C-alpha positions, 0 to 999 in steps of 0.5 A: 871590220871595214864597212862595205856600205856606209849609209849616213843620214840619207834622205830621199823625197818623191814630191811631198812623200818622204821615202827615206828620212835621215837613215843611217846604216853600215854593212860590213865587208863579208857579212850578210845584212838583211833589211826588213820592213813593210811595203812602202818602208823605203827598202827598194828606194835605198837599194836604188840609191846605193847602186846610183839609179836615184839621186840623194836629197841629203846625206852620203852613201859610200860603197867600199869607200867610194862616194856613190854620187860622185863616182857612180860608174866606179861603184856600179862596176864593183857591185851586183844588183838584183832588182825586185822585178824580173829584169832579164830579157824573156826572148833571150836564152839563159846563156844569151842573158848572161853574155849580155850582162857580161858585155855591159860590164866589159867582161873579157871573152875568156873570163866570161866563158870560165865564169859563166860555166861556173855560175851555170853549173853552181846554180844548176842551170847548165842544162838550160843554157839554150832555154828562153828566159820566159820559159823558166820557172820562178825559182830558175828565173831568180837564179838566172837573175842572180847569175847575171848580177855576179857575172863580173865578180862583184865584191858586194851584191844588192838583192831586193826581195830576191825570193818574193813569190818563189816557192819554199823549196826554191827559196831554200835552194836560193839561200844555199847559193847565197851562203856559198857566195858569201863563203867566198867573201862577197858582201850581201845586202838583201831586203826580204819580207820573210822573217825566216830569211832575215834569221839567216843574216849576220845582222838585221835592220828593221825600217818603217816609213823611211826610218830605222826602227832597230838593228842588230843580230837576230838574237840581239833583236829578239832579246831586246823585246821587252815583255813576254810572248803568249801563244794562243791556239783557238778556233776563232782567231779573228774573234779572239784577236778583236777581243784581246785588243780590248784587254789592257794587259795585252800590248799587241796581238797578231795572227801567226799562222794557225795561232795568235801571239800576244805581247804582254808585260808578264805571261804569268799575270796575263794568261788568266786574264786572257782566258777570261777575255776569251771566255767573254768573247764566246771562245771556250777552248783555247791553248795558251802558253809562253813561248820564246820571242821570234824575230817577227815578234820583235819586229811587230813589237817595234812597229807597235811602239 
């Protein structure tokens, strides 16, 4: 398949800080590709480089075969970009925000009217066309920002943590919209802090400190985890976590909701020793079982290497 975005040996510095360190990735045409990493990993910097808002210090970037640094305007005309922070105009209405972005991209009036109507109806924003953007809920603001990024019918869209701070119901609705957009052939490159969202992507890349940790399909990344995951349910998670960090058979242990996940070489060998370690820490009641690794388990394991 043809690459929609080609990222080759990309480097970017901010003073003495190395934000991206010879990062290489490719995003294929028509796929949903998720970029996952902790705060400061370089996700936003990469998005801004791809859309031409920042200059490279090294490497090359191409969108649909066009060099971003040499033909920035041409690239910007072919992509939609939704930044992490709400970037719309709060004192303009929903429709006025759409019209403003349509004017920026030179969308003819007749095409604008048709596409704006499609977007507002598809995103369930049509009843709110006259409402000020500042009066919208968080989920509605995100849908409006996405509509503005799509008003010129880009073939590739970049979404920087688009559902951060949005309630779970609105997140689900937002991803329903993304699937609809993707089914029409649009390439989606999305950064997200949510592993359940990364699971929805065709492929995923883990990055940290500006470097690539691993990439592949969600199933490939989970299968790449070496060892077993033991789920531990107990009342004193923080105490148990501290105790298990002293256990040689436990490679890493992290809190996952109401439970702990411990990465071990062999669950059958480690579980008896984990019970002993927990008893020594004063935790008498605990439920332990081996579980299939999640994408978050795979990410934590890569971070621990």
